[in-house]
C-alpha positions as a printed Julia matrix, in Angstrom:
162×3 Matrix{Float64}:
   7.53    8.69  -50.44
   9.48    7.43  -47.24
  11.25   10.57  -47.05
   8.29   12.66  -46.59
   7.53   10.13  -43.74
  10.39   11.27  -42.24
   9.26   14.39  -41.31
   6.14   13.21  -39.74
   6.56   14.07  -36.06
   6.41   10.96  -34.23
   7.04    8.78  -36.96
  10.17    7.61  -35.33
   8.73    6.68  -31.88
   6.25    4.78  -34.27
   9.16    2.93  -35.95
  10.91    1.99  -32.33
   7.58    0.47  -30.76
   6.37   -1.22  -33.96
   7.84   -4.28  -33.37
   5.26   -6.61  -31.05
   7.92   -8.3   -29.7
   9.39   -5.52  -27.89
   5.95   -4.73  -26.5
   5.48   -8.16  -25.79
   8.61   -7.94  -23.89
   7.48   -4.96  -21.85
   4.34   -6.51  -20.67
   6.03   -9.58  -19.65
   8.42   -7.54  -17.26
   5.2    -5.56  -16.04
   3.77   -8.78  -15.39
   5.7    -8.97  -11.67
   4.81   -5.52  -10.57
   1.16   -5.92  -11.72
   1.12   -8.94   -9.59
   2.93   -6.9    -6.57
  -0.05   -4.22   -6.79
  -2.67   -6.91   -6.53
  -1.24   -8.23   -3.57
  -0.62   -4.65   -1.66
  -4.28   -4.12   -2.93
  -5.35   -7.4    -0.91
  -3.18   -6.29    2.45
  -4.92   -3.3     2.09
  -8.25   -4.55    1.88
  -7.34   -5.94    5.48
  -5.95   -3.29    6.94
  -8.52   -0.93    5.96
 -11.05   -3.44    7.74
  -9.15   -3.46   10.98
  -8.62    0.37   11.13
 -12.71    0.73   10.15
 -13.18   -1.49   12.95
 -10.67    0.36   15.61
 -12.63    3.44   14.5
 -16.04    2.38   14.98
 -14.97    0.87   18.2
 -13.67    3.96   19.72
 -16.88    6.03   18.37
 -19.14    3.63   20.34
 -17.03    4.03   23.47
 -17.08    7.74   23.17
 -20.5     7.67   22.32
 -21.41    5.33   25.88
 -18.69    6.77   27.84
 -21.16    9.94   27.87
 -23.36    7.9    30.42
 -22.3     6.65   33.7
 -22.42    2.73   32.64
 -19.65    3.26   29.93
 -16.61    4.2    31.97
 -15.28    1.2    32.58
 -14.77    0.67   28.9
 -12.64    4.03   28.95
  -9.61    1.77   29.62
  -9.84    0.34   26.1
  -9.18    3.85   24.5
  -5.76    4.1    24.79
  -5.03    0.94   22.95
  -7.18    1.31   20.32
  -5.65    4.75   19.81
  -2.62    3.27   19.18
  -3.91    0.91   17.15
  -5.86    3.43   14.9
  -2.52    5.16   14.69
  -0.36    1.99   13.26
  -3.29    0.95   11.23
  -3.84    4.6     9.73
  -0.03    4.85    9.0
  -0.12    1.11    7.5
  -2.71    1.99    5.24
  -0.77    5.3     4.06
   2.29    3.71    3.47
   0.9     0.72    1.48
  -1.17    3.26   -0.92
   2.02    5.3    -1.16
   3.72    1.79   -2.3
   1.06    0.69   -4.59
   1.6     4.24   -6.33
   5.15    3.79   -6.58
   5.05    0.35   -8.12
   2.43    2.03  -10.74
   5.06    4.41  -11.59
   7.27    1.22  -12.06
   5.04   -0.04  -14.57
   4.54    3.03  -16.39
   8.32    3.51  -16.57
   8.57    0.18  -17.8
   6.12    0.8   -20.65
   7.36    4.43  -21.39
  11.17    2.96  -21.66
   9.79    1.06  -24.5
   8.77    4.1   -26.14
  11.79    6.55  -25.24
  15.96    6.08  -26.56
  16.86    7.45  -22.89
  18.06    4.74  -20.48
  15.49    4.11  -17.48
  16.52    1.18  -15.92
  18.16    3.12  -13.08
  14.72    5.21  -12.33
  12.88    1.65  -12.34
  15.17    0.37  -10.01
  15.1     3.41   -7.8
  11.47    3.19   -7.69
  11.42   -0.21   -6.91
  13.53    0.3    -4.0
  11.33    2.81   -2.91
   8.04    0.6    -3.32
   9.72   -2.03   -1.22
  10.55    0.11    1.0
   6.99    1.83    1.94
   5.37   -1.6     1.79
   7.85   -2.81    4.59
   7.45    0.45    6.28
   3.16   -0.27    5.96
   3.92   -4.05    6.85
   6.13   -2.75   10.09
   3.25   -0.6    10.8
   0.33   -3.08   10.73
   2.84   -5.39   12.64
   2.71   -3.15   15.28
  -0.87   -2.64   15.56
  -1.54   -6.33   15.7
   0.79   -6.5    18.4
  -1.04   -3.81   20.51
  -4.41   -5.8    19.71
  -2.75   -9.28   20.58
  -1.62   -7.88   24.3
  -4.68   -6.07   24.77
  -6.43   -9.09   24.41
  -3.38  -10.81   26.97
  -3.82   -8.19   29.31
  -7.97   -8.98   29.47
  -7.28  -12.47   29.6
  -5.19  -12.06   32.33
  -7.67   -9.23   34.06
 -10.5   -11.66   33.79
  -8.41  -14.86   35.22
  -6.49  -13.34   38.13
  -8.93  -10.11   38.5
  -7.82   -6.61   38.45
């Protein structure tokens, strides 16, 4: 009877993964990347909200600038465009890092089912994730610096005049 089971395709896979301890270990290993994925999602929420605010502000200025009274608002556009570019880049890089951390989680689970060692791929994907996340956070930092610089310029204009 057991010889008959050995010729069924995939039975070896079932034997290797039948241990609940092995699956538990994989679940435990995937918890850190899963928490990182949740953190990336929270940061992306903030980034996206800032991007939406900047885009809406640009649209409002462009609509108002069609008339004469909005011409003084056009001074805001260069800084807003820089902010939009940085925020958009931050969201895209963070999305890419969320995607690659999902690949890490998938590779961890696949490693429980295949004999081939996937540790190098997991480590490489983790490094790519961290690089993308760092680049996204750096771009977000640039966006906040542009916003802070423009606020400081506005305060000085009010204090000292143009």
